[in-house]
C-alpha positions as CSV (number, residue, x, y, z in Angstrom):
1,X,31.2,-2.6,-52.2
2,X,33.3,-5.5,-53.6
3,X,31.5,-8.7,-54.5
4,X,31.9,-11.5,-51.8
5,X,33.4,-14.6,-53.4
6,X,32.7,-18.0,-51.8
7,X,34.8,-21.1,-52.1
8,X,33.3,-24.5,-53.0
9,X,33.4,-25.5,-49.3
10,X,31.6,-22.2,-48.3
11,X,28.9,-22.7,-51.0
12,X,28.4,-26.3,-49.9
13,X,27.9,-25.1,-46.3
14,X,25.5,-22.3,-47.5
15,X,23.4,-24.8,-49.5
16,X,23.6,-27.5,-46.9
17,X,25.0,-30.0,-49.4
18,X,28.1,-32.1,-49.9
19,X,31.0,-30.4,-51.6
20,X,30.9,-33.1,-54.3
21,X,27.4,-31.9,-55.2
22,X,28.8,-28.4,-55.7
23,X,31.2,-29.8,-58.3
24,X,28.3,-31.6,-60.0
25,X,26.4,-28.3,-60.2
26,X,29.5,-26.7,-61.8
27,X,29.8,-29.5,-64.4
28,X,26.1,-29.2,-65.2
29,X,26.5,-25.4,-65.8
30,X,23.8,-24.8,-63.2
31,X,25.3,-22.6,-60.5
32,X,26.9,-19.2,-61.3
33,X,30.7,-19.4,-60.8
34,X,34.0,-18.3,-62.2
35,X,37.5,-19.8,-62.1
36,X,40.4,-17.8,-60.8
37,X,44.0,-19.2,-60.6
38,X,42.6,-22.7,-60.9
39,X,40.0,-22.4,-58.1
40,X,36.2,-22.2,-58.5
41,X,34.7,-19.1,-56.8
42,X,31.1,-18.2,-56.4
43,X,29.7,-14.6,-56.2
44,X,27.6,-14.6,-53.0
45,X,24.9,-12.3,-54.4
46,X,24.5,-14.3,-57.6
47,X,24.3,-17.6,-55.6
48,X,21.5,-16.0,-53.5
49,X,19.7,-14.9,-56.6
50,X,20.1,-18.4,-58.0
51,X,18.6,-20.0,-54.9
52,X,15.6,-17.6,-55.0
53,X,15.0,-18.5,-58.7
54,X,15.3,-22.2,-57.9
55,X,12.8,-21.9,-55.1
56,X,10.3,-19.8,-57.1
57,X,10.5,-22.2,-60.0
58,X,8.9,-24.8,-57.7
59,X,6.2,-22.5,-56.5
60,X,2.5,-23.2,-57.5
61,X,1.2,-21.9,-60.7
62,X,0.4,-18.2,-60.5
63,X,3.3,-17.4,-58.2
64,X,6.1,-15.2,-59.4
65,X,8.7,-17.3,-61.3
66,X,11.4,-14.7,-61.9
67,X,13.3,-12.3,-59.8
68,X,14.4,-10.1,-62.7
69,X,17.8,-9.9,-64.3
70,X,20.5,-8.2,-62.3
71,X,22.5,-5.4,-63.9
72,X,25.7,-6.4,-65.8
73,X,27.7,-3.9,-63.7
74,X,27.2,-6.4,-60.8
75,X,28.8,-9.1,-63.0
76,X,28.5,-10.0,-66.7
77,X,27.0,-13.5,-67.2
78,X,28.3,-15.3,-70.2
79,X,26.5,-18.5,-71.2
80,X,26.9,-20.9,-74.2
81,X,29.7,-22.7,-76.0
82,X,32.9,-24.1,-74.5
83,X,36.3,-22.9,-75.9
84,X,39.9,-22.9,-74.9
85,X,40.6,-19.3,-76.1
86,X,37.5,-18.2,-74.2
87,X,39.3,-19.0,-71.0
88,X,42.2,-16.8,-72.0
89,X,39.8,-14.0,-72.9
90,X,38.2,-14.1,-69.5
91,X,41.5,-14.2,-67.8
92,X,42.9,-11.2,-69.7
93,X,39.6,-9.3,-69.3
94,X,39.8,-9.8,-65.5
95,X,43.3,-8.6,-65.3
96,X,42.8,-5.5,-67.5
97,X,39.4,-4.6,-66.1
98,X,39.4,-5.7,-62.4
99,X,36.4,-3.5,-61.7
100,X,34.3,-5.9,-63.8
101,X,33.5,-9.5,-62.9
102,X,32.9,-12.0,-65.7
103,X,31.1,-15.3,-65.0
104,X,30.9,-18.1,-67.6
105,X,28.7,-21.2,-67.7
106,X,28.9,-24.0,-70.3
107,X,25.4,-24.6,-71.7
108,X,26.4,-25.3,-75.3
109,X,25.4,-23.1,-78.2
110,X,21.7,-23.9,-78.1
111,X,21.6,-23.5,-74.3
112,X,23.3,-20.1,-74.5
113,X,20.8,-18.8,-77.1
114,X,17.9,-20.1,-75.0
115,X,19.3,-18.5,-71.8
116,X,19.6,-15.2,-73.7
117,X,16.0,-15.5,-74.9
118,X,14.8,-16.2,-71.4
119,X,16.9,-13.2,-70.0
120,X,18.9,-15.6,-67.9
121,X,22.3,-14.4,-69.2
122,X,23.7,-11.1,-70.6
123,X,25.8,-12.7,-73.3
124,X,25.6,-15.9,-75.3
125,X,28.3,-17.7,-77.2
126,X,27.5,-19.8,-80.3
127,X,29.0,-21.5,-83.4
128,X,26.0,-23.0,-85.1
129,X,26.3,-23.6,-88.8
130,X,23.0,-23.8,-90.8
131,X,23.6,-26.4,-93.5
132,X,20.9,-24.9,-95.8
133,X,22.2,-21.3,-95.9
134,X,25.9,-21.8,-94.9
135,X,25.5,-19.1,-92.3
136,X,26.5,-19.1,-88.7
137,X,24.1,-18.4,-85.8
138,X,21.8,-15.9,-87.5
139,X,19.3,-18.5,-88.8
140,X,19.0,-20.0,-85.3
141,X,18.4,-16.7,-83.7
142,X,15.8,-15.8,-86.2
143,X,14.0,-19.1,-85.8
144,X,14.0,-18.7,-82.0
145,X,12.2,-15.3,-82.4
146,X,14.9,-13.5,-80.5
147,X,14.8,-9.8,-81.6
148,X,17.2,-6.8,-81.2
149,X,20.5,-8.7,-81.1
150,X,24.0,-7.8,-82.1
151,X,26.4,-10.7,-83.0
152,X,30.1,-10.0,-82.8
153,X,32.7,-12.4,-84.2
154,X,35.3,-13.3,-81.5
155,X,37.5,-15.6,-83.7
156,X,37.4,-18.6,-86.0
157,X,38.7,-22.0,-84.9
158,X,39.6,-25.3,-86.6
159,X,37.4,-28.2,-85.5
160,X,38.1,-31.8,-86.5
161,X,38.4,-35.4,-85.6
162,X,41.0,-36.2,-82.9
163,X,42.5,-39.7,-82.3
164,X,45.6,-41.3,-80.8
165,X,48.6,-41.1,-83.2
166,X,49.9,-44.2,-84.8
167,X,50.5,-46.0,-88.0
168,X,46.9,-45.8,-89.0
169,X,45.1,-43.0,-87.1
170,X,41.4,-42.5,-87.6
171,X,40.8,-40.0,-90.3
172,X,37.1,-40.0,-91.0
173,X,33.7,-40.5,-89.3
174,X,33.0,-43.4,-91.7
175,X,35.9,-45.4,-90.1
176,X,34.1,-45.5,-86.7
177,X,31.4,-48.0,-87.5
178,X,33.5,-49.8,-90.2
179,X,36.5,-50.4,-87.8
180,X,34.3,-50.7,-84.7
181,X,36.0,-47.7,-83.1
182,X,34.5,-46.0,-80.0
183,X,33.5,-42.3,-80.1
184,X,33.3,-39.8,-77.2
185,X,30.5,-37.3,-78.0
186,X,29.6,-33.8,-76.8
187,X,26.5,-33.1,-74.8
188,X,23.2,-32.5,-76.5
189,X,22.6,-28.8,-77.2
190,X,26.3,-28.1,-78.0
191,X,27.4,-26.7,-81.3
192,X,29.9,-29.6,-81.8
193,X,27.1,-32.2,-81.3
194,X,25.0,-30.3,-83.8
195,X,27.9,-30.3,-86.3
196,X,28.5,-34.0,-85.8
197,X,24.9,-34.9,-86.3
198,X,24.9,-33.0,-89.6
199,X,28.0,-34.8,-90.8
200,X,26.6,-38.2,-89.9
201,X,23.4,-37.4,-91.8
202,X,25.3,-36.4,-94.9
203,X,27.4,-39.6,-94.7
204,X,24.2,-41.6,-94.1
205,X,25.6,-43.0,-90.9
206,X,23.0,-43.7,-88.1
207,X,24.0,-42.7,-84.6
208,X,23.2,-46.2,-83.3
209,X,25.9,-47.5,-85.6
210,X,28.6,-45.7,-83.7
211,X,29.8,-47.1,-80.4
212,X,30.0,-44.4,-77.7
213,X,27.6,-42.0,-79.4
214,X,25.7,-41.7,-76.2
215,X,28.9,-41.1,-74.1
216,X,28.9,-37.3,-73.5
217,X,31.7,-34.9,-72.5
218,X,31.0,-31.3,-71.7
219,X,34.3,-29.7,-72.9
220,X,36.9,-30.1,-75.6
221,X,39.4,-31.0,-72.9
222,X,37.3,-33.8,-71.7
223,X,37.1,-35.2,-75.2
224,X,40.8,-34.9,-75.6
225,X,41.6,-36.6,-72.3
226,X,39.1,-39.4,-73.0
227,X,41.0,-40.2,-76.3
228,X,44.4,-39.7,-74.7
229,X,43.6,-42.1,-71.8
230,X,42.1,-44.7,-74.2
231,X,38.5,-44.5,-73.0
232,X,37.6,-43.6,-76.5
233,X,39.2,-44.0,-79.9
234,X,38.1,-40.6,-81.4
235,X,36.1,-37.5,-80.8
236,X,35.5,-34.0,-82.2
237,X,37.5,-31.2,-80.7
238,X,39.3,-28.0,-81.6
239,X,42.8,-28.3,-83.1
240,X,44.4,-26.7,-80.0
241,X,43.4,-29.7,-77.8
242,X,45.0,-32.1,-80.3
243,X,48.3,-30.1,-80.4
244,X,48.5,-29.7,-76.6
245,X,47.8,-33.4,-76.0
246,X,49.9,-34.8,-78.9
247,X,46.9,-36.3,-80.7
248,X,46.3,-36.7,-84.4
249,X,43.9,-34.1,-85.9
250,X,41.9,-34.4,-89.1
251,X,40.6,-30.9,-90.0
252,X,36.9,-30.8,-90.8
253,X,35.7,-27.2,-90.6
254,X,36.8,-23.6,-89.7
255,X,34.0,-22.4,-87.4
256,X,33.0,-18.8,-86.6
257,X,32.7,-18.3,-82.9
258,X,30.3,-15.4,-82.1
259,X,29.3,-13.4,-79.0
260,X,25.6,-12.4,-79.0
261,X,24.1,-9.6,-76.9
262,X,21.0,-7.5,-76.9
263,X,21.3,-4.0,-78.5
264,X,20.3,-2.6,-75.1
265,X,23.4,-4.1,-73.5
266,X,25.9,-3.8,-76.4
267,X,27.4,-0.6,-75.1
268,X,27.4,-1.6,-71.4
269,X,30.9,-1.1,-70.0
270,X,31.6,-4.8,-69.2
271,X,30.6,-5.9,-72.7
272,X,32.8,-3.2,-74.3
273,X,35.6,-4.1,-71.9
274,X,35.4,-7.7,-73.1
275,X,35.3,-6.6,-76.8
276,X,38.3,-4.4,-76.1
277,X,40.4,-7.4,-75.0
278,X,39.2,-9.4,-78.0
279,X,41.2,-7.1,-80.3
280,X,44.2,-6.8,-78.0
281,X,47.8,-8.0,-78.9
282,X,47.7,-10.2,-75.8
283,X,44.8,-12.2,-77.0
284,X,46.4,-12.6,-80.4
285,X,49.5,-14.0,-78.7
286,X,47.4,-16.5,-76.7
287,X,45.6,-17.5,-79.9
288,X,48.8,-18.1,-81.7
289,X,50.3,-20.1,-78.8
290,X,47.2,-22.4,-78.7
291,X,47.1,-23.1,-82.4
292,X,44.1,-23.6,-84.7
293,X,42.7,-20.1,-84.1
294,X,42.3,-17.2,-86.5
295,X,41.6,-13.7,-85.1
296,X,41.5,-11.7,-88.3
297,X,37.8,-10.8,-87.8
298,X,38.0,-10.4,-84.0
299,X,35.6,-7.7,-82.8
300,X,33.8,-7.4,-86.1
301,X,30.0,-7.2,-86.1
302,X,28.7,-10.3,-87.9
303,X,25.0,-9.3,-88.0
304,X,22.3,-7.3,-86.3
305,X,18.7,-8.5,-85.9
């Protein structure tokens, strides 16, 4: 039987809350949802499971706190980092494999790994660079004690400092406190926030020296729009956002963006469907049109733990 998809209004009525509160749950990455042709849709069965988990989380000690993870064939849950090309991947996967449903939630890289550890998602997305080893994601998975995982590289992307163009655009983090410029940051737990903090530590810049450090955006688009609209002077975002919004871009790093999944689910049909699209000519075309992406390692197993 096809999954029943609810609108924001229907979810609000089901939960007995205001529709604005539904959008707040979406921004917080709390409620399971997906975006189709610009509209947010909510799988009814997953919303019902989410409500049960929320209620049981408030039960007294000793009561059951988990309902058990549903099978990926009912819908593949993808949690973790935000990315523009990821939206294209989900769109193409939904078109090529309409028998599978793909649901994404933006928890940041650390949030995605934690959700995977707690069996709250099927797949995690991360781009965490360990400054000591120079490796992506593997050290963080090992430290978290998460066994039996497969990490597949989806793509690499250019991340850097974006600012409004002009005669003297901002070109380095050191200029922020020196020129009293305002930053728009990413949320705690995101890979971009982690990278920024490492860069500030290396430059011996304290967060409190930067105006706007505590102002958080949850997506690359939000960062770009904050800069474009003058609410911030600079922020860290992927190159594609700068190109699409006509902002200056100072390249800082080429990140590896990985998909992480348990060995038990690696060969599940929805996971393999997603990986099939990752290597498709259509995704390569989307990557080229966005700019700042490199797909030469797409679909390659990065590590197994």
